[in-house]
MMTF fields as JSON, N, C-alpha, C and O atoms, coordinates in Angstrom:
{
  "mmtfVersion": "1.0.0",
  "mmtfProducer": "UNKNOWN",
  "numBonds": 375,
  "numAtoms": 376,
  "numGroups": 94,
  "numChains": 1,
  "numModels": 1,
  "chainsPerModel": [1],
  "groupsPerChain": [94],
  "chainIdList": ["A"],
  "bondAtomList": [4, 2, 8, 6, 12, 10, 16, 14, 20, 18, 24, 22, 28, 26, 32, 30, 36, 34, 40, 38, 44, 42, 48, 46, 52, 50, 56, 54, 60, 58, 64, 62, 68, 66, 72, 70, 76, 74, 80, 78, 84, 82, 88, 86, 92, 90, 96, 94, 100, 98, 104, 102, 108, 106, 112, 110, 116, 114, 120, 118, 124, 122, 128, 126, 132, 130, 136, 134, 140, 138, 144, 142, 148, 146, 152, 150, 156, 154, 160, 158, 164, 162, 168, 166, 172, 170, 176, 174, 180, 178, 184, 182, 188, 186, 192, 190, 196, 194, 200, 198, 204, 202, 208, 206, 212, 210, 216, 214, 220, 218, 224, 222, 228, 226, 232, 230, 236, 234, 240, 238, 244, 242, 248, 246, 252, 250, 256, 254, 260, 258, 264, 262, 268, 266, 272, 270, 276, 274, 280, 278, 284, 282, 288, 286, 292, 290, 296, 294, 300, 298, 304, 302, 308, 306, 312, 310, 316, 314, 320, 318, 324, 322, 328, 326, 332, 330, 336, 334, 340, 338, 344, 342, 348, 346, 352, 350, 356, 354, 360, 358, 364, 362, 368, 366, 372, 370],
  "bondOrderList": [1, 1, 1, 1, 1, 1, 1, 1, 1, 1, 1, 1, 1, 1, 1, 1, 1, 1, 1, 1, 1, 1, 1, 1, 1, 1, 1, 1, 1, 1, 1, 1, 1, 1, 1, 1, 1, 1, 1, 1, 1, 1, 1, 1, 1, 1, 1, 1, 1, 1, 1, 1, 1, 1, 1, 1, 1, 1, 1, 1, 1, 1, 1, 1, 1, 1, 1, 1, 1, 1, 1, 1, 1, 1, 1, 1, 1, 1, 1, 1, 1, 1, 1, 1, 1, 1, 1, 1, 1, 1, 1, 1, 1],
  "groupList": [{"groupName": "MET", "atomNameList": ["N", "CA", "C", "O"], "elementList": ["N", "C", "C", "O"], "formalChargeList": [0, 0, 0, 0], "bondAtomList": [1, 0, 2, 1, 3, 2], "bondOrderList": [1, 1, 2], "singleLetterCode": "M", "chemCompType": "L-PEPTIDE LINKING"}, {"groupName": "LYS", "atomNameList": ["N", "CA", "C", "O"], "elementList": ["N", "C", "C", "O"], "formalChargeList": [0, 0, 0, 0], "bondAtomList": [1, 0, 2, 1, 3, 2], "bondOrderList": [1, 1, 2], "singleLetterCode": "K", "chemCompType": "L-PEPTIDE LINKING"}, {"groupName": "SER", "atomNameList": ["N", "CA", "C", "O"], "elementList": ["N", "C", "C", "O"], "formalChargeList": [0, 0, 0, 0], "bondAtomList": [1, 0, 2, 1, 3, 2], "bondOrderList": [1, 1, 2], "singleLetterCode": "S", "chemCompType": "L-PEPTIDE LINKING"}, {"groupName": "ILE", "atomNameList": ["N", "CA", "C", "O"], "elementList": ["N", "C", "C", "O"], "formalChargeList": [0, 0, 0, 0], "bondAtomList": [1, 0, 2, 1, 3, 2], "bondOrderList": [1, 1, 2], "singleLetterCode": "I", "chemCompType": "L-PEPTIDE LINKING"}, {"groupName": "ASN", "atomNameList": ["N", "CA", "C", "O"], "elementList": ["N", "C", "C", "O"], "formalChargeList": [0, 0, 0, 0], "bondAtomList": [1, 0, 2, 1, 3, 2], "bondOrderList": [1, 1, 2], "singleLetterCode": "N", "chemCompType": "L-PEPTIDE LINKING"}, {"groupName": "ALA", "atomNameList": ["N", "CA", "C", "O"], "elementList": ["N", "C", "C", "O"], "formalChargeList": [0, 0, 0, 0], "bondAtomList": [1, 0, 2, 1, 3, 2], "bondOrderList": [1, 1, 2], "singleLetterCode": "A", "chemCompType": "L-PEPTIDE LINKING"}, {"groupName": "GLU", "atomNameList": ["N", "CA", "C", "O"], "elementList": ["N", "C", "C", "O"], "formalChargeList": [0, 0, 0, 0], "bondAtomList": [1, 0, 2, 1, 3, 2], "bondOrderList": [1, 1, 2], "singleLetterCode": "E", "chemCompType": "L-PEPTIDE LINKING"}, {"groupName": "LEU", "atomNameList": ["N", "CA", "C", "O"], "elementList": ["N", "C", "C", "O"], "formalChargeList": [0, 0, 0, 0], "bondAtomList": [1, 0, 2, 1, 3, 2], "bondOrderList": [1, 1, 2], "singleLetterCode": "L", "chemCompType": "L-PEPTIDE LINKING"}, {"groupName": "ARG", "atomNameList": ["N", "CA", "C", "O"], "elementList": ["N", "C", "C", "O"], "formalChargeList": [0, 0, 0, 0], "bondAtomList": [1, 0, 2, 1, 3, 2], "bondOrderList": [1, 1, 2], "singleLetterCode": "R", "chemCompType": "L-PEPTIDE LINKING"}, {"groupName": "THR", "atomNameList": ["N", "CA", "C", "O"], "elementList": ["N", "C", "C", "O"], "formalChargeList": [0, 0, 0, 0], "bondAtomList": [1, 0, 2, 1, 3, 2], "bondOrderList": [1, 1, 2], "singleLetterCode": "T", "chemCompType": "L-PEPTIDE LINKING"}, {"groupName": "ASP", "atomNameList": ["N", "CA", "C", "O"], "elementList": ["N", "C", "C", "O"], "formalChargeList": [0, 0, 0, 0], "bondAtomList": [1, 0, 2, 1, 3, 2], "bondOrderList": [1, 1, 2], "singleLetterCode": "D", "chemCompType": "L-PEPTIDE LINKING"}, {"groupName": "HIS", "atomNameList": ["N", "CA", "C", "O"], "elementList": ["N", "C", "C", "O"], "formalChargeList": [0, 0, 0, 0], "bondAtomList": [1, 0, 2, 1, 3, 2], "bondOrderList": [1, 1, 2], "singleLetterCode": "H", "chemCompType": "L-PEPTIDE LINKING"}, {"groupName": "TYR", "atomNameList": ["N", "CA", "C", "O"], "elementList": ["N", "C", "C", "O"], "formalChargeList": [0, 0, 0, 0], "bondAtomList": [1, 0, 2, 1, 3, 2], "bondOrderList": [1, 1, 2], "singleLetterCode": "Y", "chemCompType": "L-PEPTIDE LINKING"}, {"groupName": "GLY", "atomNameList": ["N", "CA", "C", "O"], "elementList": ["N", "C", "C", "O"], "formalChargeList": [0, 0, 0, 0], "bondAtomList": [1, 0, 2, 1, 3, 2], "bondOrderList": [1, 1, 2], "singleLetterCode": "G", "chemCompType": "PEPTIDE LINKING"}, {"groupName": "VAL", "atomNameList": ["N", "CA", "C", "O"], "elementList": ["N", "C", "C", "O"], "formalChargeList": [0, 0, 0, 0], "bondAtomList": [1, 0, 2, 1, 3, 2], "bondOrderList": [1, 1, 2], "singleLetterCode": "V", "chemCompType": "L-PEPTIDE LINKING"}, {"groupName": "PHE", "atomNameList": ["N", "CA", "C", "O"], "elementList": ["N", "C", "C", "O"], "formalChargeList": [0, 0, 0, 0], "bondAtomList": [1, 0, 2, 1, 3, 2], "bondOrderList": [1, 1, 2], "singleLetterCode": "F", "chemCompType": "L-PEPTIDE LINKING"}, {"groupName": "TRP", "atomNameList": ["N", "CA", "C", "O"], "elementList": ["N", "C", "C", "O"], "formalChargeList": [0, 0, 0, 0], "bondAtomList": [1, 0, 2, 1, 3, 2], "bondOrderList": [1, 1, 2], "singleLetterCode": "W", "chemCompType": "L-PEPTIDE LINKING"}, {"groupName": "GLN", "atomNameList": ["N", "CA", "C", "O"], "elementList": ["N", "C", "C", "O"], "formalChargeList": [0, 0, 0, 0], "bondAtomList": [1, 0, 2, 1, 3, 2], "bondOrderList": [1, 1, 2], "singleLetterCode": "Q", "chemCompType": "L-PEPTIDE LINKING"}, {"groupName": "PRO", "atomNameList": ["N", "CA", "C", "O"], "elementList": ["N", "C", "C", "O"], "formalChargeList": [0, 0, 0, 0], "bondAtomList": [1, 0, 2, 1, 3, 2], "bondOrderList": [1, 1, 2], "singleLetterCode": "P", "chemCompType": "L-PEPTIDE LINKING"}],
  "groupTypeList": [0, 1, 2, 1, 3, 4, 5, 5, 6, 7, 8, 1, 9, 10, 4, 8, 3, 8, 1, 8, 6, 10, 1, 11, 8, 8, 8, 12, 1, 5, 3, 11, 13, 1, 1, 14, 10, 15, 3, 1, 11, 16, 7, 6, 6, 4, 3, 7, 15, 3, 2, 3, 8, 15, 0, 10, 13, 9, 4, 15, 2, 3, 17, 12, 6, 18, 9, 14, 6, 7, 14, 13, 14, 6, 12, 2, 10, 0, 2, 2, 13, 10, 10, 14, 3, 7, 1, 17, 12, 12, 8, 8, 17, 10],
  "groupIdList": [1, 2, 3, 4, 5, 6, 7, 8, 9, 10, 11, 12, 13, 14, 15, 16, 17, 18, 19, 20, 21, 22, 23, 24, 25, 26, 27, 28, 29, 30, 31, 32, 33, 34, 35, 36, 37, 38, 39, 40, 41, 42, 43, 44, 45, 46, 47, 48, 49, 50, 51, 52, 53, 54, 55, 56, 57, 58, 59, 60, 61, 62, 63, 64, 65, 66, 67, 68, 69, 70, 71, 72, 73, 74, 75, 76, 77, 78, 79, 80, 81, 82, 83, 84, 85, 86, 87, 88, 89, 90, 91, 92, 93, 94],
  "secStructList": [7, 7, 7, 7, 7, 7, 1, 2, 2, 2, 2, 2, 6, 6, 6, 6, 6, 6, 6, 2, 2, 2, 2, 2, 2, 2, 6, 1, 6, 6, 1, 6, 6, 7, 7, 5, 1, 7, 7, 7, 3, 3, 3, 3, 6, 6, 3, 3, 3, 3, 3, 7, 7, 5, 6, 6, 6, 5, 7, 7, 3, 3, 3, 3, 7, 6, 6, 7, 7, 3, 3, 3, 3, 3, 3, 3, 3, 7, 1, 1, 1, 1, 7, 3, 3, 3, 3, 3, 3, 3, 3, 7, 7, 7],
  "xCoordList": [22.584, 23.468, 23.401, 23.74, 22.771, 22.251, 23.256, 24.439, 22.675, 23.943, 24.038, 22.948, 24.834, 24.901, 24.48, 24.647, 24.019, 23.799, 24.778, 25.156, 25.288, 25.826, 25.705, 24.978, 26.538, 26.666, 25.225, 24.455, 25.119, 24.165, 23.18, 22.88, 22.398, 21.353, 20.964, 19.972, 22.286, 21.805, 21.105, 20.033, 22.161, 21.794, 20.124, 19.353, 19.945, 18.313, 18.035, 17.915, 17.851, 16.96, 16.543, 15.495, 18.237, 17.833, 16.812, 16.071, 17.153, 16.611, 15.407, 15.105, 14.559, 13.742, 12.724, 11.515, 13.586, 13.079, 13.103, 12.34, 14.079, 13.989, 12.791, 12.761, 11.721, 11.498, 9.914, 8.888, 9.897, 9.252, 8.276, 7.045, 9.528, 9.151, 9.034, 8.456, 9.921, 9.558, 8.418, 8.035, 7.671, 6.475, 5.591, 5.044, 5.538, 4.579, 5.241, 4.503, 6.413, 6.661, 5.676, 4.923, 5.828, 5.223, 3.796, 3.236, 3.134, 1.559, 1.4, 0.223, 1.819, 1.214, 2.549, 3.298, 2.934, 4.089, 4.519, 5.514, 2.755, 3.283, 3.29, 3.282, 3.316, 3.761, 5.39, 5.932, 5.931, 6.605, 8.218, 8.454, 8.881, 9.458, 9.438, 10.454, 8.486, 7.79, 8.011, 8.059, 8.319, 7.77, 6.611, 6.077, 6.402, 5.118, 4.835, 5.197, 3.97, 4.023, 2.925, 3.03, 1.609, 1.257, 0.814, 0.992, -0.472, -0.977, -2.333, -2.115, -3.65, -4.866, -5.879, -5.932, -6.593, -8.067, -8.591, -7.983, -9.975, -11.627, -12.722, -12.726, -13.522, -14.839, -16.137, -16.371, -16.738, -17.839, -18.642, -18.339, -19.749, -20.764, -20.984, -21.435, -20.439, -19.715, -18.656, -18.662, -17.561, -16.891, -15.565, -15.372, -14.658, -12.822, -12.284, -12.4, -11.724, -11.036, -9.281, -8.989, -8.48, -7.079, -5.923, -5.551, -5.51, -5.577, -3.635, -3.243, -2.839, -1.639, -1.111, -0.493, -0.904, -0.382, 1.075, 1.766, 1.308, 2.864, 3.218, 2.455, 4.475, 5.062, 4.8, 4.642, 4.748, 4.443, 3.386, 3.09, 2.189, 0.782, -0.262, -1.41, 0.183, -0.183, -1.37, -0.951, -2.262, -2.748, -2.661, -2.437, -2.815, -3.028, -4.141, -4.115, -5.375, -5.748, -7.146, -7.774, -7.469, -7.97, -9.439, -9.356, -10.682, -11.478, -12.318, -12.612, -12.59, -13.372, -14.406, -14.437, -15.17, -16.495, -16.397, -15.719, -17.131, -16.843, -16.187, -15.562, -16.906, -17.097, -15.55, -15.221, -14.498, -13.449, -13.18, -12.112, -14.56, -14.374, -13.897, -14.129, -13.05, -12.135, -13.557, -14.493, -13.016, -14.496, -13.807, -14.473, -11.901, -11.622, -10.451, -10.375, -9.06, -8.354, -7.808, -7.993, -7.163, -6.892, -5.833, -5.372, -5.431, -4.305, -4.419, -4.285, -4.775, -5.196, -4.412, -3.794, -4.324, -3.672, -4.738, -5.779, -3.733, -4.437, -3.45, -3.197, -3.08, -1.379, -2.475, -2.157, -4.088, -4.605, -5.676, -6.494, -5.927, -6.752, -8.109, -9.198, -7.941, -8.754, -8.847, -8.228, -9.54, -9.278, -9.227, -10.174, -8.218, -8.22, -7.578, -6.371, -8.328, -8.106, -7.444, -8.048, -6.099, -4.85, -4.749, -4.331, -5.175, -5.604, -6.294, -6.156, -7.406, -8.169, -7.519, -7.596, -6.949, -6.96, -8.078, -8.035, -9.119, -9.941, -10.871, -10.646, -12.305, -13.811, -14.619, -15.285, -14.639, -16.007, -17.503, -18.27, -17.863, -18.849, -20.082, -19.396, -20.803, -22.674, -23.52, -24.731],
  "yCoordList": [-17.902, -16.745, -17.292, -18.391, -16.088, -16.01, -17.071, -17.196, -17.674, -18.443, -17.31, -16.753, -16.946, -16.487, -17.102, -18.235, -16.214, -16.532, -16.509, -15.467, -18.198, -18.52, -17.441, -16.465, -17.648, -16.77, -17.829, -17.25, -18.845, -19.654, -18.73, -17.954, -19.098, -19.104, -17.052, -16.482, -16.565, -14.713, -14.575, -13.971, -15.624, -15.693, -15.778, -15.249, -16.793, -17.924, -16.65, -16.091, -15.814, -15.022, -14.194, -13.645, -13.77, -12.533, -12.802, -12.01, -14.112, -13.81, -14.875, -15.644, -14.591, -14.869, -13.809, -13.747, -13.08, -11.189, -10.8, -9.972, -11.502, -10.316, -10.731, -9.942, -12.203, -12.924, -12.078, -12.118, -11.448, -11.062, -9.977, -9.962, -8.721, -7.66, -7.445, -6.524, -8.83, -9.095, -9.28, -8.949, -9.673, -10.255, -8.583, -8.212, -7.822, -6.622, -5.744, -4.764, -5.563, -4.517, -5.412, -4.806, -6.532, -6.827, -6.921, -7.352, -6.633, -6.48, -5.359, -5.139, -4.395, -2.594, -2.534, -1.79, -2.892, -2.515, -0.741, -0.048, -0.649, 0.519, 1.737, 2.862, 1.243, 2.693, 2.206, 2.777, 0.902, 0.567, 1.763, 1.928, 2.268, 2.961, 4.553, 5.182, 5.023, 6.313, 6.723, 6.038, 8.572, 8.982, 10.214, 11.087, 10.043, 10.08, 11.156, 11.464, 12.295, 13.833, 14.12, 15.298, 13.331, 13.585, 12.694, 12.201, 12.015, 10.991, 11.876, 12.208, 11.746, 11.763, 10.66, 9.467, 11.543, 9.783, 10.554, 11.536, 10.603, 11.249, 10.049, 8.94, 10.571, 9.521, 10.68, 11.888, 9.432, 10.207, 8.88, 7.695, 9.593, 8.426, 7.049, 6.178, 7.02, 5.422, 4.813, 3.586, 5.665, 5.327, 5.764, 6.98, 5.013, 5.751, 5.294, 4.218, 6.291, 6.623, 7.218, 8.133, 6.622, 6.574, 6.768, 5.807, 8.345, 8.166, 8.62, 8.324, 8.932, 8.821, 9.047, 8.098, 10.439, 11.151, 11.675, 12.581, 10.927, 11.4, 12.063, 12.364, 12.255, 13.467, 14.13, 15.332, 12.756, 12.703, 13.025, 13.434, 13.052, 13.687, 12.512, 12.727, 11.295, 10.038, 9.479, 9.392, 9.325, 9.063, 7.115, 6.617, 6.173, 5.599, 5.579, 6.65, 4.86, 4.731, 4.066, 3.686, 4.035, 2.572, 3.461, 4.499, 2.634, 3.032, 1.651, 0.7, 1.641, 0.349, 1.541, 2.619, 0.065, 0.58, 0.362, -0.446, 1.172, 0.652, -1.035, -1.501, -1.476, -3.214, -3.401, -4.577, -2.353, -2.555, -3.717, -4.308, -3.933, -4.911, -3.576, -2.367, -4.613, -3.664, -3.398, -4.06, -2.077, -1.76, -1.617, -2.04, -0.786, -0.435, -0.472, -0.048, -0.701, -0.444, 0.051, -0.548, 1.237, 1.955, 2.824, 3.275, 3.038, 3.941, 4.445, 3.927, 5.902, 7.456, 7.977, 7.993, 8.884, 10.251, 11.2, 11.421, 11.85, 13.338, 14.442, 15.392, 14.326, 15.864, 16.711, 17.885, 16.611, 17.512, 17.808, 18.582, 17.195, 18.229, 17.098, 17.386, 16.026, 14.689, 13.711, 13.12, 12.842, 11.716, 10.167, 9.412, 10.134, 9.348, 8.181, 8.117, 7.274, 5.744, 5.245, 5.231, 4.752, 4.008, 2.74, 2.163, 1.93, 0.579, 0.837, 1.636, -0.271, -0.799, -2.11, -3.101, -1.976, -3.347, -4.404, -5.614, -3.197, -4.385, -3.62, -2.501, -3.979, -3.457, -4.395, -5.23, -4.343, -5.436, -5.63, -4.677, -6.48, -6.595, -6.387, -6.298, -6.327, -5.925, -6.952, -7.075],
  "zCoordList": [29.812, 28.637, 27.447, 27.007, 26.862, 25.019, 24.434, 24.75, 23.685, 22.848, 21.515, 21.382, 20.734, 19.307, 17.834, 17.383, 17.395, 16.17, 14.972, 14.436, 14.469, 13.568, 12.6, 12.788, 11.395, 10.11, 9.258, 8.492, 9.449, 8.536, 8.422, 7.514, 10.277, 10.574, 10.197, 9.744, 10.665, 10.253, 9.113, 9.078, 7.156, 5.855, 5.644, 4.843, 6.865, 6.614, 6.7, 5.61, 7.907, 8.193, 8.079, 8.42, 6.994, 6.471, 4.831, 4.248, 4.519, 2.881, 2.821, 1.909, 4.625, 5.39, 5.328, 5.107, 5.582, 5.811, 4.303, 3.805, 3.622, 2.516, 1.082, 0.138, 1.055, 0.261, 1.002, 0.323, 2.234, 2.319, 2.344, 2.327, 2.408, 1.833, 0.291, -0.286, -0.414, -1.762, -1.914, -3.036, -1.272, -1.6, -1.551, -2.589, -0.481, -0.254, -1.154, -1.256, -1.972, -3.008, -4.317, -5.08, -4.347, -5.797, -5.714, -6.723, -4.795, -4.497, -4.933, -4.647, -5.488, -5.932, -6.605, -5.973, -7.333, -8.354, -8.97, -9.182, -9.065, -9.534, -8.812, -9.311, -6.742, -6.124, -5.351, -4.404, -6.168, -4.979, -5.846, -7.043, -4.77, -5.234, -5.344, -5.641, -5.142, -5.327, -4.396, -3.375, -4.442, -3.363, -2.653, -3.337, -1.22, -0.746, -0.387, 0.748, -1.319, -0.92, 0.094, 0.437, 0.895, 1.962, 1.549, 0.436, 3.22, 2.63, 4.723, 5.889, 3.615, 4.76, 4.699, 4.401, 5.088, 5.784, 6.013, 6.438, 5.885, 6.0, 6.134, 5.599, 6.91, 6.92, 6.069, 6.097, 5.348, 4.277, 4.634, 4.776, 4.707, 4.457, 4.668, 3.924, 6.219, 7.15, 6.23, 6.129, 5.405, 4.621, 5.301, 5.302, 5.857, 5.97, 4.662, 4.076, 4.388, 3.096, 3.307, 4.077, 2.621, 3.168, 1.622, 0.948, 1.328, 0.557, 0.325, 1.454, -0.152, -0.519, -1.238, -1.722, -1.905, -2.694, -3.259, -2.794, -4.276, -4.253, -5.491, -6.409, -5.405, -6.074, -7.049, -7.265, -7.931, -9.492, -9.557, -10.679, -8.465, -8.697, -8.827, -9.214, -8.493, -8.736, -6.931, -5.777, -7.256, -5.564, -5.512, -6.615, -4.4, -3.776, -3.073, -2.468, -2.697, -1.886, -1.968, -2.956, -0.583, -0.038, 0.857, 1.513, 0.59, 1.336, 2.069, 1.345, 3.224, 3.962, 5.257, 5.851, 4.959, 5.742, 7.48, 8.114, 7.85, 9.666, 10.323, 11.275, 8.946, 9.854, 9.338, 9.187, 9.029, 8.575, 7.429, 7.268, 6.567, 5.578, 4.423, 4.398, 3.446, 2.384, 1.165, 0.717, 1.027, -0.177, -1.613, -2.558, -2.032, -2.893, -2.809, -1.656, -3.206, -3.514, -5.251, -6.31, -5.007, -6.495, -6.293, -5.244, -7.744, -8.171, -9.136, -10.245, -8.813, -9.838, -9.475, -8.411, -11.109, -11.374, -11.436, -12.053, -10.158, -9.776, -10.188, -9.448, -11.011, -11.3, -11.918, -11.724, -12.842, -13.404, -12.694, -13.191, -11.23, -10.536, -10.725, -10.229, -11.357, -11.301, -11.207, -12.091, -10.271, -10.135, -11.576, -11.79, -12.113, -13.38, -13.043, -12.806, -13.014, -11.936, -13.034, -14.106, -12.958, -13.572, -13.567, -14.571, -12.234, -11.906, -10.888, -9.962, -11.268, -9.654, -9.455, -10.182, -8.494, -8.554, -7.395, -7.171, -6.787, -5.662, -5.612, -5.151, -6.093, -6.027, -5.257, -5.869, -3.73, -3.583, -4.412, -4.275, -5.04, -5.821, -4.577, -3.559, -4.366, -3.442, -4.33, -4.145]
}
């Protein structure tokens, strides 16, 4: 027979989950709460590109090499048709 979780244990678990999710929300603050227009991915010159376009015309992109090493993470504005980088979170130095 399974034992029931008491209210204190449930609150403790809920707090741990909330803290973990808040940590993820703070990581890329510029995209939190935005509505996604579309997501696309493609492979070019042995690099996997993942692009998340938002309804306001901004774009969040991640690039990986086939070794699954992170190449870069950036947030950009594509509303004008050009890729204008607003924030670069990470770019690997070779």
